[in-house]
mmCIF file as Biopython writes it, N, C-alpha, C and O atoms, coordinates in Angstrom:
data_model
#
loop_
_atom_site.group_PDB
_atom_site.id
_atom_site.type_symbol
_atom_site.label_atom_id
_atom_site.label_alt_id
_atom_site.label_comp_id
_atom_site.label_asym_id
_atom_site.label_entity_id
_atom_site.label_seq_id
_atom_site.pdbx_PDB_ins_code
_atom_site.Cartn_x
_atom_site.Cartn_y
_atom_site.Cartn_z
_atom_site.occupancy
_atom_site.B_iso_or_equiv
_atom_site.auth_seq_id
_atom_site.auth_asym_id
_atom_site.pdbx_PDB_model_num
ATOM 1   N N  . MET A ? 1  ? 97.360  110.021 91.445  1.0 0.0 1  A 1 
ATOM 2   C CA . MET A ? 1  ? 97.584  111.073 92.513  1.0 0.0 1  A 1 
ATOM 3   C C  . MET A ? 1  ? 97.828  110.282 93.850  1.0 0.0 1  A 1 
ATOM 4   O O  . MET A ? 1  ? 97.387  109.147 94.030  1.0 0.0 1  A 1 
ATOM 5   N N  . ASP A ? 2  ? 98.552  110.965 94.751  1.0 0.0 2  A 1 
ATOM 6   C CA . ASP A ? 2  ? 98.962  110.358 96.023  1.0 0.0 2  A 1 
ATOM 7   C C  . ASP A ? 2  ? 98.057  110.672 97.072  1.0 0.0 2  A 1 
ATOM 8   O O  . ASP A ? 2  ? 97.820  111.846 97.354  1.0 0.0 2  A 1 
ATOM 9   N N  . GLY A ? 3  ? 97.401  109.487 97.821  1.0 0.0 3  A 1 
ATOM 10  C CA . GLY A ? 3  ? 96.553  109.694 98.829  1.0 0.0 3  A 1 
ATOM 11  C C  . GLY A ? 3  ? 97.070  109.950 100.144 1.0 0.0 3  A 1 
ATOM 12  O O  . GLY A ? 3  ? 96.338  109.940 101.134 1.0 0.0 3  A 1 
ATOM 13  N N  . THR A ? 4  ? 98.469  110.210 100.201 1.0 0.0 4  A 1 
ATOM 14  C CA . THR A ? 4  ? 99.036  110.597 101.465 1.0 0.0 4  A 1 
ATOM 15  C C  . THR A ? 4  ? 99.260  112.108 101.561 1.0 0.0 4  A 1 
ATOM 16  O O  . THR A ? 4  ? 99.824  112.572 102.551 1.0 0.0 4  A 1 
ATOM 17  N N  . LYS A ? 5  ? 98.824  112.910 100.535 1.0 0.0 5  A 1 
ATOM 18  C CA . LYS A ? 5  ? 99.041  114.252 100.565 1.0 0.0 5  A 1 
ATOM 19  C C  . LYS A ? 5  ? 97.686  114.897 100.682 1.0 0.0 5  A 1 
ATOM 20  O O  . LYS A ? 5  ? 96.808  114.586 99.877  1.0 0.0 5  A 1 
ATOM 21  N N  . ARG A ? 6  ? 97.455  115.804 101.667 1.0 0.0 6  A 1 
ATOM 22  C CA . ARG A ? 6  ? 96.114  116.446 101.889 1.0 0.0 6  A 1 
ATOM 23  C C  . ARG A ? 6  ? 95.742  117.395 100.634 1.0 0.0 6  A 1 
ATOM 24  O O  . ARG A ? 6  ? 94.572  117.591 100.304 1.0 0.0 6  A 1 
ATOM 25  N N  . THR A ? 7  ? 96.794  117.937 99.999  1.0 0.0 7  A 1 
ATOM 26  C CA . THR A ? 7  ? 96.451  118.868 98.896  1.0 0.0 7  A 1 
ATOM 27  C C  . THR A ? 7  ? 95.750  118.055 97.683  1.0 0.0 7  A 1 
ATOM 28  O O  . THR A ? 7  ? 95.022  118.639 96.880  1.0 0.0 7  A 1 
ATOM 29  N N  . ASN A ? 8  ? 95.993  116.797 97.611  1.0 0.0 8  A 1 
ATOM 30  C CA . ASN A ? 8  ? 95.341  115.982 96.556  1.0 0.0 8  A 1 
ATOM 31  C C  . ASN A ? 8  ? 93.923  115.588 96.845  1.0 0.0 8  A 1 
ATOM 32  O O  . ASN A ? 8  ? 93.214  115.175 95.927  1.0 0.0 8  A 1 
ATOM 33  N N  . ILE A ? 9  ? 93.499  115.688 97.999  1.0 0.0 9  A 1 
ATOM 34  C CA . ILE A ? 9  ? 92.127  115.295 98.413  1.0 0.0 9  A 1 
ATOM 35  C C  . ILE A ? 9  ? 91.120  116.467 98.473  1.0 0.0 9  A 1 
ATOM 36  O O  . ILE A ? 9  ? 91.383  117.472 99.134  1.0 0.0 9  A 1 
ATOM 37  N N  . LYS A ? 10 ? 89.992  116.339 97.798  1.0 0.0 10 A 1 
ATOM 38  C CA . LYS A ? 10 ? 89.023  117.339 97.752  1.0 0.0 10 A 1 
ATOM 39  C C  . LYS A ? 10 ? 87.620  116.646 97.990  1.0 0.0 10 A 1 
ATOM 40  O O  . LYS A ? 10 ? 87.400  115.522 97.540  1.0 0.0 10 A 1 
ATOM 41  N N  . PRO A ? 11 ? 86.669  117.364 98.721  1.0 0.0 11 A 1 
ATOM 42  C CA . PRO A ? 11 ? 85.339  116.817 98.751  1.0 0.0 11 A 1 
ATOM 43  C C  . PRO A ? 11 ? 84.773  116.497 97.299  1.0 0.0 11 A 1 
ATOM 44  O O  . PRO A ? 11 ? 84.985  117.240 96.340  1.0 0.0 11 A 1 
ATOM 45  N N  . GLY A ? 12 ? 84.052  115.353 97.226  1.0 0.0 12 A 1 
ATOM 46  C CA . GLY A ? 12 ? 83.501  114.933 96.043  1.0 0.0 12 A 1 
ATOM 47  C C  . GLY A ? 12 ? 84.445  113.967 95.156  1.0 0.0 12 A 1 
ATOM 48  O O  . GLY A ? 12 ? 84.054  113.365 94.155  1.0 0.0 12 A 1 
ATOM 49  N N  . LEU A ? 13 ? 85.644  113.922 95.643  1.0 0.0 13 A 1 
ATOM 50  C CA . LEU A ? 13 ? 86.725  113.013 94.885  1.0 0.0 13 A 1 
ATOM 51  C C  . LEU A ? 13 ? 86.333  111.509 94.996  1.0 0.0 13 A 1 
ATOM 52  O O  . LEU A ? 13 ? 85.908  111.095 96.074  1.0 0.0 13 A 1 
ATOM 53  N N  . HIS A ? 14 ? 86.442  110.784 94.069  1.0 0.0 14 A 1 
ATOM 54  C CA . HIS A ? 14 ? 86.088  109.238 94.009  1.0 0.0 14 A 1 
ATOM 55  C C  . HIS A ? 14 ? 87.355  108.573 94.445  1.0 0.0 14 A 1 
ATOM 56  O O  . HIS A ? 14 ? 88.389  108.759 93.803  1.0 0.0 14 A 1 
ATOM 57  N N  . VAL A ? 15 ? 87.325  107.732 95.606  1.0 0.0 15 A 1 
ATOM 58  C CA . VAL A ? 15 ? 88.480  107.237 96.193  1.0 0.0 15 A 1 
ATOM 59  C C  . VAL A ? 15 ? 88.087  105.773 96.712  1.0 0.0 15 A 1 
ATOM 60  O O  . VAL A ? 15 ? 86.935  105.383 96.902  1.0 0.0 15 A 1 
ATOM 61  N N  . ASN A ? 16 ? 89.180  105.085 96.894  1.0 0.0 16 A 1 
ATOM 62  C CA . ASN A ? 16 ? 89.115  103.812 97.712  1.0 0.0 16 A 1 
ATOM 63  C C  . ASN A ? 16 ? 89.793  104.124 99.059  1.0 0.0 16 A 1 
ATOM 64  O O  . ASN A ? 16 ? 90.844  104.763 99.119  1.0 0.0 16 A 1 
ATOM 65  N N  . ILE A ? 17 ? 89.125  103.630 100.169 1.0 0.0 17 A 1 
ATOM 66  C CA . ILE A ? 17 ? 89.702  103.871 101.456 1.0 0.0 17 A 1 
ATOM 67  C C  . ILE A ? 17 ? 89.818  102.452 102.208 1.0 0.0 17 A 1 
ATOM 68  O O  . ILE A ? 17 ? 89.224  101.443 101.825 1.0 0.0 17 A 1 
ATOM 69  N N  . VAL A ? 18 ? 90.613  102.509 103.263 1.0 0.0 18 A 1 
ATOM 70  C CA . VAL A ? 18 ? 90.605  101.299 104.184 1.0 0.0 18 A 1 
ATOM 71  C C  . VAL A ? 18 ? 89.976  101.740 105.429 1.0 0.0 18 A 1 
ATOM 72  O O  . VAL A ? 18 ? 90.457  102.654 106.098 1.0 0.0 18 A 1 
ATOM 73  N N  . LEU A ? 19 ? 88.907  101.109 105.757 1.0 0.0 19 A 1 
ATOM 74  C CA . LEU A ? 19 ? 88.326  101.340 107.118 1.0 0.0 19 A 1 
ATOM 75  C C  . LEU A ? 19 ? 89.196  100.857 108.191 1.0 0.0 19 A 1 
ATOM 76  O O  . LEU A ? 19 ? 90.038  99.993  107.943 1.0 0.0 19 A 1 
ATOM 77  N N  . LYS A ? 20 ? 89.047  101.389 109.465 1.0 0.0 20 A 1 
ATOM 78  C CA . LYS A ? 20 ? 89.741  101.016 110.672 1.0 0.0 20 A 1 
ATOM 79  C C  . LYS A ? 20 ? 89.702  99.456  110.825 1.0 0.0 20 A 1 
ATOM 80  O O  . LYS A ? 20 ? 90.719  98.794  111.034 1.0 0.0 20 A 1 
ATOM 81  N N  . GLU A ? 21 ? 88.414  98.910  110.700 1.0 0.0 21 A 1 
ATOM 82  C CA . GLU A ? 21 ? 88.204  97.476  110.992 1.0 0.0 21 A 1 
ATOM 83  C C  . GLU A ? 21 ? 88.828  96.604  109.833 1.0 0.0 21 A 1 
ATOM 84  O O  . GLU A ? 21 ? 88.958  95.388  109.971 1.0 0.0 21 A 1 
ATOM 85  N N  . ASP A ? 22 ? 89.191  97.239  108.739 1.0 0.0 22 A 1 
ATOM 86  C CA . ASP A ? 22 ? 89.644  96.494  107.561 1.0 0.0 22 A 1 
ATOM 87  C C  . ASP A ? 22 ? 91.219  96.627  107.461 1.0 0.0 22 A 1 
ATOM 88  O O  . ASP A ? 22 ? 91.788  96.198  106.458 1.0 0.0 22 A 1 
ATOM 89  N N  . GLN A ? 23 ? 91.886  97.185  108.433 1.0 0.0 23 A 1 
ATOM 90  C CA . GLN A ? 23 ? 93.333  97.525  108.266 1.0 0.0 23 A 1 
ATOM 91  C C  . GLN A ? 23 ? 94.148  96.183  108.162 1.0 0.0 23 A 1 
ATOM 92  O O  . GLN A ? 23 ? 95.145  96.075  107.448 1.0 0.0 23 A 1 
ATOM 93  N N  . ARG A ? 24 ? 93.633  95.162  108.945 1.0 0.0 24 A 1 
ATOM 94  C CA . ARG A ? 24 ? 94.398  93.936  108.863 1.0 0.0 24 A 1 
ATOM 95  C C  . ARG A ? 24 ? 94.244  93.220  107.440 1.0 0.0 24 A 1 
ATOM 96  O O  . ARG A ? 24 ? 95.202  92.685  106.882 1.0 0.0 24 A 1 
ATOM 97  N N  . THR A ? 25 ? 93.055  93.253  106.946 1.0 0.0 25 A 1 
ATOM 98  C CA . THR A ? 25 ? 92.851  92.564  105.607 1.0 0.0 25 A 1 
ATOM 99  C C  . THR A ? 25 ? 93.177  93.423  104.393 1.0 0.0 25 A 1 
ATOM 100 O O  . THR A ? 25 ? 93.477  92.927  103.308 1.0 0.0 25 A 1 
ATOM 101 N N  . GLY A ? 26 ? 93.103  94.817  104.636 1.0 0.0 26 A 1 
ATOM 102 C CA . GLY A ? 26 ? 93.412  95.702  103.562 1.0 0.0 26 A 1 
ATOM 103 C C  . GLY A ? 26 ? 92.188  95.827  102.652 1.0 0.0 26 A 1 
ATOM 104 O O  . GLY A ? 26 ? 92.325  96.360  101.551 1.0 0.0 26 A 1 
ATOM 105 N N  . THR A ? 27 ? 91.048  95.384  103.038 1.0 0.0 27 A 1 
ATOM 106 C CA . THR A ? 27 ? 89.837  95.507  102.109 1.0 0.0 27 A 1 
ATOM 107 C C  . THR A ? 27 ? 89.550  96.940  101.840 1.0 0.0 27 A 1 
ATOM 108 O O  . THR A ? 27 ? 89.537  97.756  102.762 1.0 0.0 27 A 1 
ATOM 109 N N  . LEU A ? 28 ? 89.309  97.287  100.550 1.0 0.0 28 A 1 
ATOM 110 C CA . LEU A ? 28 ? 89.010  98.624  100.174 1.0 0.0 28 A 1 
ATOM 111 C C  . LEU A ? 28 ? 87.480  98.941  100.080 1.0 0.0 28 A 1 
ATOM 112 O O  . LEU A ? 28 ? 86.677  98.091  99.694  1.0 0.0 28 A 1 
ATOM 113 N N  . THR A ? 29 ? 87.146  100.108 100.422 1.0 0.0 29 A 1 
ATOM 114 C CA . THR A ? 29 ? 85.730  100.595 100.389 1.0 0.0 29 A 1 
ATOM 115 C C  . THR A ? 29 ? 85.771  101.809 99.420  1.0 0.0 29 A 1 
ATOM 116 O O  . THR A ? 29 ? 86.578  102.725 99.573  1.0 0.0 29 A 1 
ATOM 117 N N  . GLU A ? 30 ? 84.892  101.771 98.452  1.0 0.0 30 A 1 
ATOM 118 C CA . GLU A ? 30 ? 84.839  102.733 97.373  1.0 0.0 30 A 1 
ATOM 119 C C  . GLU A ? 30 ? 83.865  103.823 97.738  1.0 0.0 30 A 1 
ATOM 120 O O  . GLU A ? 30 ? 82.837  103.491 98.327  1.0 0.0 30 A 1 
ATOM 121 N N  . GLY A ? 31 ? 84.085  105.111 97.446  1.0 0.0 31 A 1 
ATOM 122 C CA . GLY A ? 31 ? 83.131  106.160 97.724  1.0 0.0 31 A 1 
ATOM 123 C C  . GLY A ? 31 ? 83.602  107.493 97.333  1.0 0.0 31 A 1 
ATOM 124 O O  . GLY A ? 31 ? 84.654  107.676 96.720  1.0 0.0 31 A 1 
ATOM 125 N N  . TYR A ? 32 ? 82.786  108.430 97.709  1.0 0.0 32 A 1 
ATOM 126 C CA . TYR A ? 32 ? 83.163  109.947 97.423  1.0 0.0 32 A 1 
ATOM 127 C C  . TYR A ? 32 ? 83.391  110.671 98.745  1.0 0.0 32 A 1 
ATOM 128 O O  . TYR A ? 32 ? 82.640  110.559 99.715  1.0 0.0 32 A 1 
ATOM 129 N N  . VAL A ? 33 ? 84.449  111.395 98.705  1.0 0.0 33 A 1 
ATOM 130 C CA . VAL A ? 33 ? 84.860  112.148 99.913  1.0 0.0 33 A 1 
ATOM 131 C C  . VAL A ? 33 ? 83.781  113.279 100.249 1.0 0.0 33 A 1 
ATOM 132 O O  . VAL A ? 33 ? 83.369  114.087 99.417  1.0 0.0 33 A 1 
ATOM 133 N N  . GLN A ? 34 ? 83.397  113.224 101.538 1.0 0.0 34 A 1 
ATOM 134 C CA . GLN A ? 34 ? 82.534  114.316 102.064 1.0 0.0 34 A 1 
ATOM 135 C C  . GLN A ? 34 ? 83.404  115.254 102.924 1.0 0.0 34 A 1 
ATOM 136 O O  . GLN A ? 34 ? 83.331  116.471 102.751 1.0 0.0 34 A 1 
ATOM 137 N N  . ASP A ? 35 ? 84.171  114.752 103.788 1.0 0.0 35 A 1 
ATOM 138 C CA . ASP A ? 35 ? 84.973  115.611 104.659 1.0 0.0 35 A 1 
ATOM 139 C C  . ASP A ? 35 ? 86.399  115.035 104.796 1.0 0.0 35 A 1 
ATOM 140 O O  . ASP A ? 35 ? 86.581  113.818 104.776 1.0 0.0 35 A 1 
ATOM 141 N N  . ILE A ? 36 ? 87.438  115.948 104.939 1.0 0.0 36 A 1 
ATOM 142 C CA . ILE A ? 36 ? 88.799  115.613 105.150 1.0 0.0 36 A 1 
ATOM 143 C C  . ILE A ? 36 ? 89.039  115.710 106.663 1.0 0.0 36 A 1 
ATOM 144 O O  . ILE A ? 36 ? 88.814  116.774 107.240 1.0 0.0 36 A 1 
ATOM 145 N N  . LEU A ? 37 ? 89.470  114.678 107.293 1.0 0.0 37 A 1 
ATOM 146 C CA . LEU A ? 37 ? 89.592  114.636 108.691 1.0 0.0 37 A 1 
ATOM 147 C C  . LEU A ? 37 ? 91.069  114.856 109.165 1.0 0.0 37 A 1 
ATOM 148 O O  . LEU A ? 37 ? 91.289  115.402 110.247 1.0 0.0 37 A 1 
ATOM 149 N N  . THR A ? 38 ? 92.028  114.449 108.388 1.0 0.0 38 A 1 
ATOM 150 C CA . THR A ? 38 ? 93.476  114.684 108.776 1.0 0.0 38 A 1 
ATOM 151 C C  . THR A ? 38 ? 93.787  116.143 108.638 1.0 0.0 38 A 1 
ATOM 152 O O  . THR A ? 38 ? 93.483  116.748 107.611 1.0 0.0 38 A 1 
ATOM 153 N N  . LYS A ? 39 ? 94.427  116.760 109.717 1.0 0.0 39 A 1 
ATOM 154 C CA . LYS A ? 39 ? 94.715  118.187 109.708 1.0 0.0 39 A 1 
ATOM 155 C C  . LYS A ? 39 ? 96.086  118.437 109.052 1.0 0.0 39 A 1 
ATOM 156 O O  . LYS A ? 39 ? 96.304  119.471 108.422 1.0 0.0 39 A 1 
ATOM 157 N N  . SER A ? 40 ? 96.974  117.500 109.208 1.0 0.0 40 A 1 
ATOM 158 C CA . SER A ? 40 ? 98.389  117.631 108.756 1.0 0.0 40 A 1 
ATOM 159 C C  . SER A ? 40 ? 98.454  117.557 107.286 1.0 0.0 40 A 1 
ATOM 160 O O  . SER A ? 40 ? 97.589  116.950 106.656 1.0 0.0 40 A 1 
ATOM 161 N N  . PRO A ? 41 ? 99.472  118.167 106.698 1.0 0.0 41 A 1 
ATOM 162 C CA . PRO A ? 41 ? 99.540  118.152 105.198 1.0 0.0 41 A 1 
ATOM 163 C C  . PRO A ? 41 ? 99.867  116.833 104.516 1.0 0.0 41 A 1 
ATOM 164 O O  . PRO A ? 41 ? 99.572  116.639 103.336 1.0 0.0 41 A 1 
ATOM 165 N N  . THR A ? 42 ? 100.489 115.914 105.286 1.0 0.0 42 A 1 
ATOM 166 C CA . THR A ? 42 ? 100.624 114.543 104.734 1.0 0.0 42 A 1 
ATOM 167 C C  . THR A ? 42 ? 100.508 113.504 105.835 1.0 0.0 42 A 1 
ATOM 168 O O  . THR A ? 42 ? 100.705 113.877 106.991 1.0 0.0 42 A 1 
ATOM 169 N N  . HIS A ? 43 ? 100.213 112.256 105.591 1.0 0.0 43 A 1 
ATOM 170 C CA . HIS A ? 43 ? 100.194 111.242 106.530 1.0 0.0 43 A 1 
ATOM 171 C C  . HIS A ? 43 ? 100.685 109.890 105.771 1.0 0.0 43 A 1 
ATOM 172 O O  . HIS A ? 43 ? 100.257 109.556 104.666 1.0 0.0 43 A 1 
ATOM 173 N N  . PRO A ? 44 ? 101.576 109.216 106.470 1.0 0.0 44 A 1 
ATOM 174 C CA . PRO A ? 44 ? 102.239 107.989 105.724 1.0 0.0 44 A 1 
ATOM 175 C C  . PRO A ? 44 ? 101.252 106.918 105.379 1.0 0.0 44 A 1 
ATOM 176 O O  . PRO A ? 44 ? 101.473 106.146 104.446 1.0 0.0 44 A 1 
ATOM 177 N N  . HIS A ? 45 ? 100.155 106.851 106.117 1.0 0.0 45 A 1 
ATOM 178 C CA . HIS A ? 45 ? 99.154  105.722 105.917 1.0 0.0 45 A 1 
ATOM 179 C C  . HIS A ? 45 ? 98.048  106.178 105.027 1.0 0.0 45 A 1 
ATOM 180 O O  . HIS A ? 45 ? 97.163  105.374 104.732 1.0 0.0 45 A 1 
ATOM 181 N N  . GLY A ? 46 ? 98.023  107.428 104.564 1.0 0.0 46 A 1 
ATOM 182 C CA . GLY A ? 46 ? 96.890  107.984 103.869 1.0 0.0 46 A 1 
ATOM 183 C C  . GLY A ? 46 ? 96.104  108.964 104.645 1.0 0.0 46 A 1 
ATOM 184 O O  . GLY A ? 46 ? 95.993  108.870 105.867 1.0 0.0 46 A 1 
ATOM 185 N N  . ILE A ? 47 ? 95.539  109.934 103.929 1.0 0.0 47 A 1 
ATOM 186 C CA . ILE A ? 47 ? 94.716  110.986 104.546 1.0 0.0 47 A 1 
ATOM 187 C C  . ILE A ? 47 ? 93.382  110.470 105.043 1.0 0.0 47 A 1 
ATOM 188 O O  . ILE A ? 47 ? 92.691  109.801 104.275 1.0 0.0 47 A 1 
ATOM 189 N N  . LYS A ? 48 ? 92.983  110.723 106.236 1.0 0.0 48 A 1 
ATOM 190 C CA . LYS A ? 48 ? 91.773  110.200 106.830 1.0 0.0 48 A 1 
ATOM 191 C C  . LYS A ? 48 ? 90.625  110.990 106.235 1.0 0.0 48 A 1 
ATOM 192 O O  . LYS A ? 48 ? 90.779  112.210 106.191 1.0 0.0 48 A 1 
ATOM 193 N N  . VAL A ? 49 ? 89.549  110.498 105.792 1.0 0.0 49 A 1 
ATOM 194 C CA . VAL A ? 49 ? 88.378  111.112 105.208 1.0 0.0 49 A 1 
ATOM 195 C C  . VAL A ? 49 ? 87.132  110.457 105.731 1.0 0.0 49 A 1 
ATOM 196 O O  . VAL A ? 49 ? 87.149  109.326 106.215 1.0 0.0 49 A 1 
ATOM 197 N N  . ARG A ? 50 ? 85.997  111.229 105.617 1.0 0.0 50 A 1 
ATOM 198 C CA . ARG A ? 50 ? 84.616  110.680 105.722 1.0 0.0 50 A 1 
ATOM 199 C C  . ARG A ? 50 ? 84.053  110.646 104.334 1.0 0.0 50 A 1 
ATOM 200 O O  . ARG A ? 50 ? 84.107  111.627 103.592 1.0 0.0 50 A 1 
ATOM 201 N N  . LEU A ? 51 ? 83.502  109.483 103.989 1.0 0.0 51 A 1 
ATOM 202 C CA . LEU A ? 51 ? 82.747  109.325 102.806 1.0 0.0 51 A 1 
ATOM 203 C C  . LEU A ? 51 ? 81.348  109.823 102.867 1.0 0.0 51 A 1 
ATOM 204 O O  . LEU A ? 51 ? 80.850  110.035 103.973 1.0 0.0 51 A 1 
ATOM 205 N N  . GLU A ? 52 ? 80.650  110.034 101.745 1.0 0.0 52 A 1 
ATOM 206 C CA . GLU A ? 52 ? 79.247  110.561 101.787 1.0 0.0 52 A 1 
ATOM 207 C C  . GLU A ? 52 ? 78.324  109.495 102.414 1.0 0.0 52 A 1 
ATOM 208 O O  . GLU A ? 52 ? 77.173  109.783 102.741 1.0 0.0 52 A 1 
ATOM 209 N N  . THR A ? 53 ? 78.803  108.347 102.566 1.0 0.0 53 A 1 
ATOM 210 C CA . THR A ? 53 ? 78.045  107.243 103.228 1.0 0.0 53 A 1 
ATOM 211 C C  . THR A ? 53 ? 78.299  107.278 104.785 1.0 0.0 53 A 1 
ATOM 212 O O  . THR A ? 53 ? 77.666  106.519 105.518 1.0 0.0 53 A 1 
ATOM 213 N N  . GLY A ? 54 ? 79.216  108.150 105.275 1.0 0.0 54 A 1 
ATOM 214 C CA . GLY A ? 54 ? 79.458  108.241 106.654 1.0 0.0 54 A 1 
ATOM 215 C C  . GLY A ? 54 ? 80.574  107.454 107.161 1.0 0.0 54 A 1 
ATOM 216 O O  . GLY A ? 54 ? 81.029  107.638 108.290 1.0 0.0 54 A 1 
ATOM 217 N N  . GLU A ? 55 ? 81.073  106.491 106.267 1.0 0.0 55 A 1 
ATOM 218 C CA . GLU A ? 55 ? 82.244  105.695 106.579 1.0 0.0 55 A 1 
ATOM 219 C C  . GLU A ? 55 ? 83.560  106.521 106.678 1.0 0.0 55 A 1 
ATOM 220 O O  . GLU A ? 55 ? 83.778  107.493 105.954 1.0 0.0 55 A 1 
ATOM 221 N N  . VAL A ? 56 ? 84.392  106.079 107.593 1.0 0.0 56 A 1 
ATOM 222 C CA . VAL A ? 56 ? 85.656  106.830 107.896 1.0 0.0 56 A 1 
ATOM 223 C C  . VAL A ? 56 ? 86.865  105.910 107.529 1.0 0.0 56 A 1 
ATOM 224 O O  . VAL A ? 56 ? 86.864  104.750 107.940 1.0 0.0 56 A 1 
ATOM 225 N N  . GLY A ? 57 ? 87.831  106.357 106.819 1.0 0.0 57 A 1 
ATOM 226 C CA . GLY A ? 57 ? 89.000  105.583 106.608 1.0 0.0 57 A 1 
ATOM 227 C C  . GLY A ? 57 ? 90.081  106.396 105.939 1.0 0.0 57 A 1 
ATOM 228 O O  . GLY A ? 57 ? 89.897  107.575 105.635 1.0 0.0 57 A 1 
ATOM 229 N N  . ARG A ? 58 ? 91.231  105.742 105.710 1.0 0.0 58 A 1 
ATOM 230 C CA . ARG A ? 58 ? 92.314  106.355 105.036 1.0 0.0 58 A 1 
ATOM 231 C C  . ARG A ? 58 ? 92.424  106.122 103.551 1.0 0.0 58 A 1 
ATOM 232 O O  . ARG A ? 58 ? 92.303  104.978 103.113 1.0 0.0 58 A 1 
ATOM 233 N N  . VAL A ? 59 ? 92.651  107.167 102.736 1.0 0.0 59 A 1 
ATOM 234 C CA . VAL A ? 59 ? 92.688  107.049 101.400 1.0 0.0 59 A 1 
ATOM 235 C C  . VAL A ? 59 ? 93.862  106.275 100.865 1.0 0.0 59 A 1 
ATOM 236 O O  . VAL A ? 59 ? 95.003  106.639 101.147 1.0 0.0 59 A 1 
ATOM 237 N N  . LYS A ? 60 ? 93.625  105.168 100.065 1.0 0.0 60 A 1 
ATOM 238 C CA . LYS A ? 60 ? 94.566  104.269 99.534  1.0 0.0 60 A 1 
ATOM 239 C C  . LYS A ? 60 ? 94.775  104.512 98.044  1.0 0.0 60 A 1 
ATOM 240 O O  . LYS A ? 60 ? 95.881  104.380 97.520  1.0 0.0 60 A 1 
ATOM 241 N N  . GLU A ? 61 ? 93.657  104.878 97.363  1.0 0.0 61 A 1 
ATOM 242 C CA . GLU A ? 61 ? 93.648  105.057 95.919  1.0 0.0 61 A 1 
ATOM 243 C C  . GLU A ? 61 ? 92.750  106.201 95.523  1.0 0.0 61 A 1 
ATOM 244 O O  . GLU A ? 61 ? 91.628  106.280 96.025  1.0 0.0 61 A 1 
ATOM 245 N N  . ILE A ? 62 ? 93.182  107.102 94.644  1.0 0.0 62 A 1 
ATOM 246 C CA . ILE A ? 62 ? 92.301  108.053 94.157  1.0 0.0 62 A 1 
ATOM 247 C C  . ILE A ? 62 ? 91.943  107.677 92.828  1.0 0.0 62 A 1 
ATOM 248 O O  . ILE A ? 62 ? 92.820  107.541 91.975  1.0 0.0 62 A 1 
ATOM 249 N N  . LEU A ? 63 ? 90.574  107.473 92.539  1.0 0.0 63 A 1 
ATOM 250 C CA . LEU A ? 63 ? 90.139  106.809 91.318  1.0 0.0 63 A 1 
ATOM 251 C C  . LEU A ? 63 ? 89.855  107.876 90.281  1.0 0.0 63 A 1 
ATOM 252 O O  . LEU A ? 63 ? 89.417  108.986 90.586  1.0 0.0 63 A 1 
ATOM 253 N N  . PRO A ? 64 ? 90.132  107.481 89.001  1.0 0.0 64 A 1 
ATOM 254 C CA . PRO A ? 64 ? 89.904  108.406 87.865  1.0 0.0 64 A 1 
ATOM 255 C C  . PRO A ? 64 ? 88.332  108.665 87.742  1.0 0.0 64 A 1 
ATOM 256 O O  . PRO A ? 64 ? 87.481  107.815 88.005  1.0 0.0 64 A 1 
ATOM 257 N N  . GLU A ? 65 ? 88.079  109.947 87.308  1.0 0.0 65 A 1 
ATOM 258 C CA . GLU A ? 65 ? 86.611  110.290 87.100  1.0 0.0 65 A 1 
ATOM 259 C C  . GLU A ? 65 ? 86.282  109.744 85.700  1.0 0.0 65 A 1 
ATOM 260 O O  . GLU A ? 65 ? 87.093  109.745 84.774  1.0 0.0 65 A 1 
ATOM 261 N N  . ASP A ? 66 ? 84.970  109.258 85.622  1.0 0.0 66 A 1 
ATOM 262 C CA . ASP A ? 66 ? 84.416  108.782 84.415  1.0 0.0 66 A 1 
ATOM 263 C C  . ASP A ? 66 ? 84.224  109.813 83.392  1.0 0.0 66 A 1 
ATOM 264 O O  . ASP A ? 66 ? 83.747  109.515 82.297  1.0 0.0 66 A 1 
#
């Protein structure tokens, strides 16, 4: 699924995000979506979310559920 479309992102979804401080390196942070922060239906760099850990970043990958 596409991490640039808000309709694909739901609370509890398992994702990889890029934190603001990791944008230069592209380091991914894995977690579960708590809140969707982007209000627009799409964003070219990924929908901004808050993970259950409190970390905020843009969705780069939606991971398959086990």
